[in-house]
C-alpha positions, 0 to 999 in steps of 0.5 A: 407207129413207126415207118414201114419199108416196101417196094413199088409194084406198079405205077399208073400215070396221070390222066388229064382231068381225072381225080388224083391226076398226079398218078398212083401206084401200089406198094408191097410191104416188106414181109407181106405177100404181093396181093390185092389184100395186103398191098397199099395204095400210093398217090403221088401227092402222098410222097413227102420227098420232093425229088421222088414226088416229081419223078412220080408225077413226071415219069412215074415210079419204076417197079422195084423202087424201094421206099419208106412210109407210114400206113394209113388204115382204110376207113372202110372195107371198100377202101385200101390202106394208103402209104403216106409220108413216102420217102426213098429208102436210103442205104442202111435205113432200117425197117427190118426186112429180113433176108431173101427168099420166103413168100415175098422174097425177091428173085435173084440171079446166079450171083445173088443180085436182084432180078427186076425185069421191069427196072433199068439195068444196073450200070455197075453190073452191066459194065463191071459184072459186079454191084456195090449195092448188092441185094439191096440194089433197085436196078435189074441184074439180068442173068444173061449179062455179066463178066465174060459177056461180049459188051460190044453187043451193048451201047454205052448205057448198057442196052442191047444194040440188037442190029436189025430189030425195030427201034425201042421208041421209049429209049429213043425218046428218053434214053432209058429202057425199063427192060434193060439188057433183056429188051429185044429192040434196038437201042442205038446211040444218040436216038439214031433210028428214032421213028423206027418200029413200034416200041 
């Protein structure tokens, strides 16, 4: 059986001392609905690509990450099928997929770029208002950002400054915010203001 393509829909970080302590998540197979009945279980140790496996174990996989994988069918009705031999989906790699829309379709902004609320904002889109990867881009392309927007309200990474708001603690620690331009917290340069409000 060939490889399938799909999208990571959720990721749970490892808990020390627990079985499968490397983290696990769920994958929606392209062309299938996003549901418990059809989504696959994904363990970090089933990721074949070493860079992606390290990312999963250390930071967790972002929702919307596109991957290729083989499906290992469940051994009983009480188990879920598994995604195995997982690798990142490279531009132009197969898997059919089809066009947008439909039951498992991806929501897009007014210029046809994907809206991925829990993914990092697309750097190209945030600065130039365009994205070279188009509908296949794994980053978020928020509708409230684009050509003509006052980019002075954003830091150099494209995150909102939101002067006077509590500091985004995740951004202050890692330099990344999964909510991108839609985050309501402050994203000051160089971790300034770290230790501010909860985040």
